N, C-alpha and C positions, 0 to 999 in steps of 0.2 A: 504494500500500500504506500503510495507516494505521500511524503510529508512536504507541503508547499507553504511558503510564506508569501503573502500578497498584500496589497494596499486595502485599507478599509474603504476608501473612496478615491475618486479621481482616476488618474492614469494607473493601469495595471490592477484594477479592482476586481478582476475576474480571472479565474483559472479555467482554461479549456483543456480537456484531456479526453481522448478517446471518443469524441463526438458529444461529450457532455460539458456543461459549463457550470461554474459555481461562483457565487458572490456572497459577500457578508451583508446580512440584513439586520437592521436595527429598528425594532418596533416597540410599541408600548407593551407588547406581550413578551418581549425578550429579544436577545440578540443571538444570531445563529448563522451558520453557513447554509445557504439555500441553493438548491439546484436552480439554475437560471432557466431551465427548460420545463415547461408544463408537462406533467406525466401523461396527460391525455393526448395532446397533439404537438408537443414540443414548442408551444408558444412562449414568448418572452416573459417569464414570471418576474424578472427583474423590473418590469414595468407594471406589475399588478398593483391594484388598489384593494383596500379592504371592502368586503361586503358590509353594507351599512348595519351597524349594531352587532357585528359578529367578528370573531377572530379567524376569518377565512379570507384568503387571497383570491381575487377573481382574475382569471387569465384575460388579458386584453384582446385575444384573438377570438375566443368563443364563449366567454362568460362562465366557464366552468370554475367552480370554487374549490380551493385546496386548503385544508386545515393547517393553520400555523402551529397549533399545539402538536399535531402529528409530526410536522416537520422538525420541530424542536426535539421531541422525544426520540425520533428515529434519525436524528440529524448526524451530521458529520462532526466528529470530535474536533474542537477548535479552541484556541486560546488567543485572546486579543491582548496586545501590549502596545499602547499608544495608538499610532495610526497604521499598525500592521496586525495581521492575523495569521496564525499558523494553523493549518488544518491537515488532518489525516484523511485523504480522499480515498474513495473506493478504487480498487485496482482495476485498471482497464487493459489487461493483458500486456503490461509493460509499455503501454503507449506513453510517449513523451508528453509534456504539457507546455502550454504557452500562456503567457500573461497578456490579457487584453483589457480594453476598457468597455464597460457596459453602462449605459445610463441607468439610473435607479429612479423608481417612482418616489414621490414624497413619502408614501406610506412605509417604504423600506429604508429610508435614509434618516430617520429620526434618531437623535442621540439619546 
């Protein structure tokens, strides 16, 4: 399992590995490493907003909701130190990783 350190926000705030992407999300429900791809159709969860009155993220492509609580419980082990986060990502058959920038919705960029 690759251990990767990346930026909390701005340049290099996303790790892409084996066709999957991960970002660090900061919400009122907690902070965690989130798959940037919707599990339903691969939409950009990094741009998701919260379902009104609920702790579920709504995919901007097709309005399917994903539970933040489940994402936190099943999440990627990670530790934040200042403006960097180190995460243990799922193994993708030895695939290398790249650091990228992904814009974040206001719902996922709260400190």
